[in-house]
C-alpha positions in Angstrom: 16.9 -62.4 43.0 16.4 -59.5 40.6 19.4 -60.1 38.4 19.1 -61.7 34.9 21.1 -62.3 31.8 18.1 -62.0 29.5 14.3 -62.0 29.5 11.6 -62.1 26.9 7.9 -61.7 26.6 6.8 -62.5 23.0 5.6 -59.4 21.2 6.5 -56.9 23.9 9.8 -57.4 25.7 13.3 -58.5 24.7 15.6 -57.5 27.6 19.4 -57.7 27.9 21.4 -58.1 31.1 19.6 -56.6 34.1 17.5 -54.3 31.9 14.1 -53.5 33.5 10.9 -54.3 31.7 8.3 -51.6 30.9 11.1 -49.1 30.5 11.0 -45.9 28.4 14.2 -46.7 26.4 12.1 -47.8 23.4 8.8 -46.1 23.9 7.8 -43.1 26.1 4.5 -42.6 27.8 1.6 -44.9 29.0 2.3 -47.6 26.4 5.6 -48.3 28.0 3.7 -50.0 30.9 3.6 -53.6 29.7 3.1 -55.5 32.9 -0.5 -56.4 31.9 -0.8 -55.6 28.1 -3.6 -55.7 25.7 -3.5 -59.4 24.6 -3.5 -58.4 20.9 0.1 -57.2 21.4 1.3 -60.7 22.5 2.6 -62.6 19.5 2.3 -65.9 21.3 1.9 -66.8 25.0 5.4 -67.2 26.2 7.6 -65.4 28.8 11.0 -66.3 30.1 13.7 -65.1 32.5 17.3 -66.3 32.4 20.0 -66.2 35.1 23.1 -68.2 36.1 22.9 -70.3 32.9 19.3 -71.3 33.7 16.0 -70.2 32.4 12.4 -70.5 33.6 9.5 -70.0 31.2 5.7 -69.8 31.4 3.8 -70.8 28.3 0.1 -71.5 27.8 -2.6 -72.1 25.2 -3.9 -68.7 24.0 -7.2 -67.9 25.6 -8.3 -64.2 25.5 -10.4 -64.7 28.7 -7.0 -64.4 30.5 -4.4 -61.7 30.8 -0.6 -62.1 30.9 1.4 -60.5 33.8 5.1 -59.8 33.3 7.5 -57.7 35.4 11.2 -58.1 35.5 12.3 -57.2 38.1 9.1 -57.4 40.2 7.7 -53.9 41.0 4.1 -55.2 41.3 4.5 -57.2 44.4 8.0 -56.2 45.6 9.0 -59.9 45.9 12.7 -59.3 45.2 12.5 -61.5 42.1 10.5 -61.5 38.8 6.8 -61.9 38.0 5.5 -64.2 35.3 1.8 -65.0 35.4 -1.6 -65.4 33.9 -4.7 -63.8 35.5 -8.4 -63.5 35.0 -10.1 -61.6 33.4 -8.5 -60.8 30.0 -7.1 -57.5 28.7 -8.5 -56.2 25.4 -7.2 -52.7 25.4 -10.5 -51.2 26.8 -11.3 -53.0 30.0 -8.3 -51.8 32.1 -5.5 -49.4 32.1 -2.6 -51.3 30.5 -0.1 -52.3 33.1 -2.8 -52.5 35.9 -3.5 -55.8 37.6 -7.2 -54.9 38.1 -9.7 -54.1 35.4 -12.2 -51.2 35.5 -14.9 -53.6 36.8 -15.3 -57.2 37.9 -16.2 -60.1 35.6 -19.2 -62.3 36.4 -18.6 -66.0 36.6 -22.0 -67.8 36.4 -22.9 -70.8 38.5 -21.6 -74.0 37.0 -19.3 -72.2 34.5 -15.9 -73.9 34.3 -12.8 -71.7 33.8 -9.8 -73.7 32.6 -6.3 -72.6 31.6 -3.8 -75.0 30.0 -0.3 -73.8 30.8 3.3 -75.1 31.2 6.0 -74.1 33.6 9.3 -75.1 32.2 13.0 -74.7 32.8 16.4 -75.6 31.4 19.9 -74.5 30.7 20.7 -71.3 28.8 21.7 -67.7 29.2 19.3 -66.3 26.7 15.6 -66.6 25.5 16.2 -68.9 22.5 16.0 -72.3 24.4 12.6 -71.2 25.8 11.4 -70.2 22.3 12.5 -73.6 20.9 10.7 -75.4 23.7 7.5 -73.4 23.0 7.6 -74.3 19.3 8.3 -78.0 20.0 5.6 -78.1 22.7 2.8 -76.2 21.0 3.8 -76.3 17.3 3.3 -73.7 14.6 -0.2 -72.7 13.5 -1.6 -74.0 10.2 -0.7 -71.9 7.2 -3.3 -69.2 6.6 -5.7 -69.4 3.5 -3.7 -68.0 0.6 -6.0 -68.3 -2.4 -4.4 -69.5 -5.7 -1.2 -68.4 -7.5 -3.4 -67.1 -10.3 -5.3 -64.8 -7.9 -2.0 -63.5 -6.4 -0.5 -63.0 -9.8 -3.5 -60.9 -10.8 -3.1 -58.8 -7.7 0.6 -58.3 -8.1 0.1 -57.4 -11.8 -2.4 -54.7 -10.8 0.1 -53.3 -8.3 2.8 -53.0 -11.0 0.7 -51.8 -13.9 -2.4 -50.0 -12.5 -1.6 -48.5 -9.0 -0.3 -45.2 -7.7 3.4 -46.4 -7.7 3.6 -46.4 -11.5 4.4 -43.2 -13.4 5.0 -44.1 -17.0 8.2 -46.3 -17.0 9.2 -45.1 -13.6 8.1 -46.5 -10.2 7.7 -45.2 -6.7 8.6 -47.2 -3.6 5.2 -46.5 -2.1 2.1 -44.4 -2.5 0.8 -41.9 -1.3 3.4 -39.6 0.1 6.6 -37.9 -1.0 8.2 -41.0 -2.6 9.6 -39.9 -5.9 9.4 -42.0 -9.0 12.6 -43.4 -10.5 14.2 -46.2 -12.6 13.7 -49.6 -11.1 15.3 -52.8 -12.4 13.5 -55.0 -9.9 10.2 -53.7 -11.2 11.2 -54.9 -14.7 12.4 -58.2 -13.3 9.2 -59.0 -11.4 6.9 -57.9 -14.3 8.9 -60.1 -16.7 8.5 -63.0 -14.2 4.7 -62.5 -14.0 4.6 -62.3 -17.8 6.5 -65.6 -18.2 3.8 -67.4 -16.0 0.8 -65.5 -17.3 -1.8 -67.6 -19.2 -3.4 -64.4 -20.6 -1.8 -63.1 -23.8 -3.0 -59.5 -23.3 -1.8 -59.3 -19.7 1.5 -60.9 -20.8 1.9 -58.3 -23.5 1.3 -55.4 -21.1 3.7 -56.8 -18.5 6.5 -57.3 -21.1 6.0 -53.8 -22.6 6.1 -52.2 -19.1 9.2 -54.3 -18.1 11.0 -53.3 -21.4 10.3 -49.6 -20.7 11.4 -49.9 -17.1 14.7 -51.7 -17.7 15.6 -49.3 -20.5 16.0 -46.5 -18.0 18.5 -48.3 -15.8 22.2 -47.9 -16.7 23.8 -51.4 -17.1 26.2 -50.9 -14.2 23.3 -50.2 -11.9 21.2 -53.3 -12.7 22.5 -55.3 -9.7 21.2 -52.8 -7.1 18.5 -50.7 -8.8 15.1 -51.2 -7.3 12.1 -50.1 -5.2 11.8 -53.3 -3.1 13.4 -54.0 0.3 15.0 -57.3 -0.8 17.8 -56.8 -3.4 19.7 -59.4 -5.4 21.9 -59.2 -8.5 19.3 -61.1 -10.4 18.4 -58.3 -12.8 22.0 -57.9 -13.9 22.0 -61.6 -14.8 18.6 -61.7 -16.5 19.3 -58.6 -18.6 22.9 -59.8 -19.4 25.0 -57.1 -17.8 26.9 -59.2 -15.3 30.4 -58.0 -16.1 29.5 -54.3 -15.7 27.5 -55.1 -12.6 30.4 -57.0 -11.0 32.7 -54.0 -11.6 30.2 -51.7 -10.0 29.5 -54.1 -7.1 33.3 -54.4 -6.4 33.6 -50.6 -6.2 30.6 -50.4 -3.9 32.1 -53.2 -1.7 35.3 -51.4 -1.1 33.5 -48.2 -0.4 31.4 -50.0 2.2 34.5 -51.2 3.9 35.3 -47.7 4.9 32.2 -47.5 7.1 33.6 -50.0 9.6 35.5 -49.0 12.7 38.6 -50.9 13.9 36.6 -53.0 16.3 34.3 -54.1 13.4 31.3 -51.9 14.3 29.4 -49.5 12.1 28.5 -46.3 14.0 25.2 -44.5 13.9 25.5 -40.8 13.0 22.8 -38.6 14.3 21.2 -36.2 11.8 22.5 -32.6 11.9 19.0 -31.2 12.3 17.0 -34.2 13.6 16.5 -36.4 16.6 19.4 -38.4 18.0 18.1 -41.9 18.2 21.1 -43.3 20.1 20.5 -41.5 23.4 18.9 -44.5 25.2 21.5 -46.9 23.8 24.9 -47.5 25.6 26.7 -46.3 22.5 26.3 -45.5 18.8 26.7 -49.1 17.6 24.3 -52.1 17.6 24.5 -55.6 16.2 21.6 -54.9 13.8 23.1 -51.8 12.3 26.5 -53.4 11.9 25.0 -56.6 10.4 22.8 -54.6 7.9 26.0 -53.1 6.4 28.1 -56.3 6.8 25.6 -58.5 5.1 25.5 -56.1 2.1 29.3 -56.1 2.0 29.4 -59.9 2.1 26.9 -60.1 -0.8 29.2 -57.9 -2.9 32.1 -60.1 -2.0 30.1 -63.2 -3.0 28.8 -61.7 -6.3 32.1 -60.4 -7.4 34.3 -63.2 -6.3 36.9 -60.6 -5.2 39.3 -62.5 -2.9 40.4 -59.4 -0.9 36.9 -58.2 -0.4 35.8 -61.7 0.7 38.7 -61.9 3.2 37.9 -58.4 4.6 34.2 -59.3 4.9 35.0 -62.6 6.7 37.4 -60.9 9.1 34.6 -58.4 10.0 32.2 -61.3 10.4 34.5 -63.0 13.0 34.5 -59.7 15.0 30.7 -59.8 15.0 30.9 -62.8 17.3 31.2 -60.4 20.3 27.4 -60.1 20.0 26.8 -63.8 20.6 23.8 -64.5 22.7 22.6 -60.9 22.8 19.3 -59.2 21.9 18.8 -58.2 18.2 18.7 -54.5 18.1 18.8 -51.3 16.1 18.5 -52.1 12.4 16.0 -49.3 11.6 18.0 -46.2 12.7 16.2 -43.9 10.3 13.2 -43.7 12.7 13.5 -46.2 15.6 15.6 -45.8 18.7 18.9 -47.7 18.4 18.3 -49.6 21.5 15.0 -51.2 20.3 14.7 -55.0 19.7 14.2 -55.4 15.9 13.2 -58.3 13.6 15.4 -56.8 10.9 18.4 -57.1 13.2 17.6 -60.9 13.5 17.4 -61.1 9.7 20.6 -59.2 8.9 22.6 -61.1 11.5 21.4 -64.5 10.3 22.0 -63.4 6.7 25.6 -62.3 7.3 26.4 -65.6 9.0 24.7 -67.6 6.2 26.8 -65.9 3.6 29.9 -66.5 5.8 29.0 -70.2 5.8 28.4 -70.3 2.0 31.8 -68.7 1.5 33.8 -70.9 3.8 31.8 -74.0 4.8 32.6 -73.2 8.4 29.9 -74.8 10.6 30.4 -72.2 13.3 29.0 -69.5 11.0 25.9 -71.7 10.3 25.4 -72.3 14.0 25.4 -68.5 14.6 23.0 -68.0 11.7 20.6 -70.5 13.3 20.8 -68.7 16.7 20.0 -65.3 15.1 17.2 -66.8 13.1 15.6 -68.1 16.3 15.8 -64.6 17.8 13.4 -63.4 15.2 10.6 -65.8 16.1 9.2 -63.7 19.0 8.3 -61.0 16.4 6.0 -63.5 14.5 2.4 -64.1 15.5 2.2 -67.9 16.2 -1.1 -67.5 18.2 -3.0 -64.6 16.8 -6.1 -63.2 18.5 -7.7 -62.5 15.1 -8.7 -64.4 12.0 -8.4 -64.9 9.1 -5.5 -62.4 9.0 -3.3 -62.7 12.1 -1.2 -65.8 12.2 2.3 -65.2 10.8 1.9 -61.4 10.8 5.1 -59.8 12.0 5.8 -57.0 14.5 8.7 -54.9 13.3 10.2 -53.7 16.6 9.3 -53.9 20.3 9.1 -50.2 20.6 8.2 -47.0 18.8 9.1 -44.6 16.1 10.9 -41.6 17.7 9.9 -43.1 21.1 6.2 -42.1 20.6 4.6 -44.0 17.7 3.9 -47.5 19.1 4.4 -50.6 17.0 3.2 -53.0 19.6 0.4 -55.2 18.1 0.8 -53.5 14.7 2.2 -55.8 12.0 4.6 -54.3 9.5 4.9 -57.2 7.0 7.7 -55.9 4.9 10.0 -56.3 7.8 8.8 -59.9 8.3 9.3 -60.6 4.5 13.0 -59.5 4.8 13.3 -62.0 7.6 11.4 -64.7 5.6 13.9 -64.2 2.7 16.7 -65.2 5.1 14.7 -68.2 6.5 14.3 -69.6 3.0 18.0 -69.3 2.5 18.8 -70.9 5.8 16.5 -73.8 5.0 19.0 -74.9 2.3 21.5 -75.8 5.0 19.7 -76.3 8.3 16.8 -78.7 7.7 14.7 -77.7 10.6 11.2 -77.7 9.3 10.3 -74.5 11.2 12.2 -72.3 8.7 10.3 -72.9 5.6 7.0 -73.1 7.5 7.6 -69.7 9.1 8.7 -68.2 5.8 5.7 -69.6 3.9 3.4 -68.3 6.6 4.9 -64.8 6.6 4.6 -64.6 2.8 1.0 -65.8 2.8 0.1 -63.3 5.6 1.6 -60.6 3.3 -0.7 -61.8 0.5 -3.6 -61.6 2.8 -2.7 -58.0 3.9 -2.3 -56.8 0.3 -5.0 -54.4 -1.0 -7.3 -56.4 -3.3 -7.8 -55.6 -6.9 -10.5 -53.0 -7.5 -11.0 -52.0 -3.9 -8.8 -48.9 -4.2 -7.4 -48.1 -7.7 -4.3 -46.3 -6.3 -3.5 -48.9 -3.7 -4.6 -52.1 -5.3 -1.9 -54.8 -5.4 0.2 -52.9 -2.8 1.3 -54.0 0.6 0.2 -51.7 3.5 2.9 -50.2 5.7 1.0 -51.7 8.7 -2.1 -53.7 9.3 -4.6 -53.3 12.3 -5.4 -56.8 13.4 -8.7 -56.2 15.2 -10.2 -53.8 12.6 -8.4 -55.2 9.4 -7.6 -51.6 8.4 -4.7 -51.3 6.0 -2.6 -48.2 6.9 -0.8 -46.0 4.5 1.7 -45.8 2.9 1.2 -48.7 0.5 4.4 -50.4 -0.7 5.2 -51.7 -4.2 4.9 -55.5 -4.8 8.6 -56.3 -5.1 9.3 -57.3 -1.5 6.3 -59.6 -1.2 6.5 -61.1 -4.7 10.1 -62.2 -4.1 8.8 -64.4 -1.2 5.3 -65.2 -2.5 6.6 -67.1 -5.4 8.4 -69.4 -3.1 5.3 -69.9 -0.8 3.3 -70.8 -3.9 6.0 -73.2 -5.1 7.1 -71.2 -8.1 10.7 -71.1 -9.3 13.2 -68.8 -7.5 14.8 -66.1 -9.5 18.2 -66.1 -7.8 20.5 -68.6 -6.1 24.1 -68.9 -5.2 26.8 -71.5 -5.3 30.4 -71.2 -4.2 33.2 -73.1 -6.1 36.1 -73.3 -3.5 38.5 -74.8 -6.0 38.4 -71.7 -8.2 38.5 -69.3 -5.3 
């Protein structure tokens, strides 16, 4: 039949109960037709449909001579069920209208030429896509880590990004360049420059980094050190390194209680449409999503953890228990500043997993850890585990299965900063769940970020910066270019360097 509880096509579709594929809820126009997509948009060759606590999945070894076919429910053949398949010839974005079974012209098969496809048709129990993703990883494995170069090469690149690119304006730093990003005080810029200085073998470079870090941190009020920055991944590390923990705790406590006011009685955080902009909730059943709520809740729980405030911790954990109503659902709606609230989102996977990891750290409750593991698995379909391009491709990450404002497609267009936020959570999860996949995925995502970064000397204003997106086939780095903080926080772990921040909970002391 046509009913389902969930369906997934890696890189393109992540569907909830009875949602049709190739819909315009997340992207409007021709690119919504994903029945036969350009193969570059497929993060790895897996599709699955779930119904009645069962799933059936089709997986195969990537071969761009072939095309994937996916339609749920089946509108292509009107079978009354769903379509999952592989057809010949391939789909490269130019040889057919995407969504069409037939290419513009036929493909010649020469006499004696053998055409072989290695595929697996599998099934099992489950109401969601995660069991099929787990089976794919177990059956086909993860790709080798991409070539990363040396730590010394990366450190030189990051140093150029901090000291000699367009994001620096004296002792102030922009989030990205070019564009309308204003410069400001940034504690994380100081922290990461001091980190590079501590490991630099060159005295002149070390001196420049230390001077720049000293100038940057001097502009940050002590009570703002725990959250001041230009990167996407924030920790209270700067407040500890620069010895202002007490003031930072006081500030974080106040921020935590202010954050509590954002939650509704049912535990959700509501999206508020801009007064003079586009309402991005119109294709969603309501103004709440698991990703939006988890993004705020994970921040609240971090404040509770950092401050040790018992009342804040209890309030955060009570809200975390209410988040259980999203169990087994699709990760959605964590980028409401530009992406439709309904859209499947790797940041939603990251924030949901992070919230439950902190819940586990605060309580030792295994149920929280189990939920963290589930949400971590929901992020895997956004990661290229079988890239069509080399050397940059494997472990690149798609941000959402949709578009900005319904028209700017993100299919097949990696946005690595989103993946790096996810990788940060995987490194943290790896402390408690010793599945080898987590560190391998996180290392791969970080190394892909290193590969995508603008090399030193290639563009003076963009050198050492991470492009907002990366075109896989052409290797073009798209503006804007983002400061090194987000990547550096993960690259140090991929290169085996010391972490700058960790947590431990002492239950006896509360």
